[in-house]
N, C-alpha and C positions, 0 to 999 in steps of 0.2 A: 599223289598229285604234287607237282612242283609248285612253288610259290616264289614270288619275287623276293620276299623276305629271306627265304631259305637260301636262294642263290646269292643275295647280297651278303649273307652271313659267311659265305665262303671266301670273301675278300679279306683275308687276314693280312695284317701288315707284313708278316714273315714270308708270304708267298711272293715269288718273282712277279714283276709287273706284267711280263708277257704271259705268264700263266693265268693271272687274273683276267686279262683281256680275252685270251682264247677261251677261257671258261664261260665268260659272258656271251661271246659270239656263239659258242656251241649251244648254250641254253636258248638264246634267241632264235636260232635257226630251227632247232628241234621242236621247241615249244610252239612255234608258228605252224609247224607241219602237223603235229598231233600230240596231245597231252594225255597223261594218265595211262600209257600203254607200256607193255613189256618192251625191253630194248630191242628184241628181235621179232616183235609182233607184226603180223600182217594187218592191213595191206601195206603199211609204210614201215620200212625197216629203219628205225631210228639210228641203229648202229652205223648203217651205211651213210646216213646223213652226218654223223659225227666225223667219220673218216674223210668224207669229201670236204667237210668244213676245215679239217686239219690240213688237208692238202692245199687248199686254195687260200688259206690265211697264213700270214707270216708270223713267226715268233723269233725272238733273239736266240733262244736256246731250242734246238730241234726236239729235245726231250719233252718240252712243254706241250708239244703237239699231242703227246700221249697223256701226260699227267693232267692236262687241263680237263679231260673228260672224266677222270676218276670220281670226283665228287658227284657228278651228274649220274654216272652209272650206279653209284652207291644209293642215290635217291630212288632210282628206278628198280634196282635189285638189292634191297637192303639186307637180304639173307645171304648174299654172296660175300665171301671174304675179299676185301679189296686188294688190288695189286699194290705192293709197297712202293712208295716213292723213294728212289735212291739215285741221287745225282752223282754218285761215284761211278755209276755204270756209263759206258759209252752209249751214244744215241742208238747205234745198231743193236746193242744188247737190250736196251729198253724196248725197242720195236719188236725184237724177237720174243721177249717175255710177254709183251702185250698180245702178240699173236697167240701164244699158248693160252693166256688168260681168257681171250675172247672165245677160243674154241671150247675151253672148259665151261665158260659161262653159259653157253647155249647147248652144249652137247652135240652140236652140228658143225658143219663146215661153211656156214653162212659167211664167215670171215674170208675164206678162200673164194667164195662166189663173188665177192665184191672186188677182188684184185683186178685193177685195170692194166692194159698194156702200157709199158713205159716208153718214153722217147729214146732213152739210151740205157745201157746195161747198168744194173744196180749192184753195189758190192754186197748187198744183203742176200741171205738165202732166198731161193725162188718163191717160197711160201710166205714170205714176210712182206707186208705192205710197206714200201719205202716212201714215206711222206716227203722226203727231200728230193726225190727224182720226179720231174714233171711227167704227167701221164699224156698219152697220145689222145685219149678221149676222156670225156667226163665219166665218172664212175656210173656203172649201170645199177639202177635200182628198179627191179621189176616188182610189180604187184603180183601176189600169189595167183590171182585170178587171170592175170595177163598171160603167164606162161603155162600154168597148170602142170608144172614139171615135178615129177616124182620119180626120178630116174632110179633111186635106190629105196623106193617105198618109204616106210617109216623108220628106217635104220638110224642108228645113232653112232657117234664116234666112240671107239673103245678107249675110254678115259684111263683105264688101268695101263693099257699099252702105251698111251701117250706119255705117261709118267716116266717111261724108260727111255725116252728120246734123249739123245746126247745133244750137246751144244751144236747149234746150226743144223740140226736134223729134226725131222718130224716123222714119227712112226704112226702109220695109219693102216686100217684094214681096207682092202679093196679087191677088185676083180678086173683084169684086163679083158676087154671084149673084142677089140679089133685094132687095126692100125691104119694109118692114112695111106691110100694107094695113089690118089690123084689130087692135085690142087689147082685151083684157078689162080690167075693173077689177082693181086689186091684190087678191090673196087676203087674207083677214082675218088680221091679225097676232095678235089675241087673240080667238079664236072664242068666241061667246056660248053655243054648244051644241056637242056632239061632232060633229055632222054638218055644221056650217056650211061648212067648207072643201070637203068632199066635194060638198055641194049647189052651191057656187060653181063648182067645177071642171066637174061634169057638166052643169050648166045651160048653161055657155058652149059646151062642145064639142058638146052636143046641138043648140044653136042653129046652130052652124057646119055641122053635119051636115045639118040640114034645109035650110039655104040652098044647100048644095052640090047636094043632091038636086033642087032646083028650078032649078038652073043659074044661080044668082045670084052664085056665088062660084067662083073658080078652084080646081082640085084637082089635086095632083101625084101622087096614088096610084091604084092599080088600081081601088079601090072605096071608098065612104065607110067601110064597116066596117073594111077592112084598114088604111086610113090612120089612123082613130081608134085602133085597137088598137096600131099601131106607136107612135103618139104616147104613149098611156097607158103602155106598157112602158118607153119612154124616160124619161118623167117620173118614174116610180118609181125609176129608177136615178139620175137627175140631182138631184132634190129631192123626196123623198117627203113633206116637211112642207108646202111650198107657201105658208106664211104670208108675205105681202109680195111674192110672185112675181107676174108677169104672164104671161098666155098671149097668143099672137099668131098671126096668119095672114099669110103673105107674098103678094106679088103673083104669085108663081109657084105658089101653092097649097100651100105647106108650113106645117105647124103647128110652133110653137116655144114654149119657156118660158124666161124670164129672171128673174134676181133684181134687175135694174136698172130704173130709171125710163125707159121707152122712149116714143117718139112715133111716130105714123104718118109714114112716109117715111124713118125711120132705115134704114140699109143693113145687109143681111146680107152679110158679107164673109168670104172664106176667106183667111187670112194664112199664107203659107208658114212652116212650123215650129210652127204652132198646131194642136193636135189637135182643137179644137172650133171651130164657127162663132163669129165675133165680130160685135158690133153696133157700127157706127160712125155718127157724126152729123156732117154737114157743118158746118164752122165758119162762123158768121155774121160774124165779125170778121176772119178770116184766110183770104183767098181761096185755094182749092185745097187747104186742109188739112182734116183730119177729127179729131174727138174720139173717143177710145176709150171705149166705155161698159162693155163686159165681154163675157164668153163666154156662150154660150147652148146649149141643146139644141134642135136642129131635126130633126124626123123626116124621113128621106129625104135629109139632107145631112151629118149628123154622122158617118156611117160611110164617107165618101169617095165616095158615090154620084154626086156632080156634079163631083168633082175629076178632070178628064180626064187629068191628068199624074201619076197615082198611081205609075207605075213610073219616073218621071223626076225625079231630084233637082235638076235644073237649074231655076233660077227666072228666068232672063233673059227668058223669053217673057211673064212676068206684068207686070201694071201696077205702077208705083212709087207707093206711097201715103205721104203725109206726115202723121204723127200729131202733134198739137199738145197 
């Protein structure tokens, strides 16, 4: 359990002022939300709160946006070896090392699940949260009961494989299940009238339904109506606002929604340790590598329907994917 005395004791005179301020803000925000929990515990993901706090609060040194949380993480996870504080590293290197640290900490990809779409391109690898680049939307923080997403069952990250990752790369186990066949236009960010988003949404899925009925599109569900209803229910859980989101249909006939800028042929991939389907894009400049775009909701995939190894925690049989 955290205490004010313990947090005050972190304010050593040798710590940069921006680090001490960010530490205090992080403690205040997280403590108000929930106390005495694991950093990745449900229903509130304290880690996601840390990262959102770091993004929305300024520090003189961008590395302090990471280092500010290390004493708090140590309080919550005292058995975990802390990430070393090293101001000789660039901010990009610090963010990259923290990404690996966060994944090792939980043994899952909750870190990647929290990545938000950015307003402009980041110089960091696609799998690293860039706290210096503004996000398009606030970070998503879903309660476990809200999504009930178990796309990869109880699988965990292959931490041994992770250790072989080179600089600016992340080695993960996963399985490609489909690719994007059709995309909607993005949902209106600033609707001109109350029903604009609703009209946009139902016009697109209505068009998909008609195309399926005429046999012109693939369909993974028992019927048009059951598939559309499952998708609608999932969208309400994933993102009921939909502004800026895109809807898509995969080559396997699955409907999905994402907050990221997608292209036709982007892959829908299940990564071991990630509770939601992810969207990856083949790198045009780095052969054999893929860029991580973000998580998505895909009806008929998000609840483990196509994860054939749901009762097997081993990942050795899966493909090795290199994220750049």
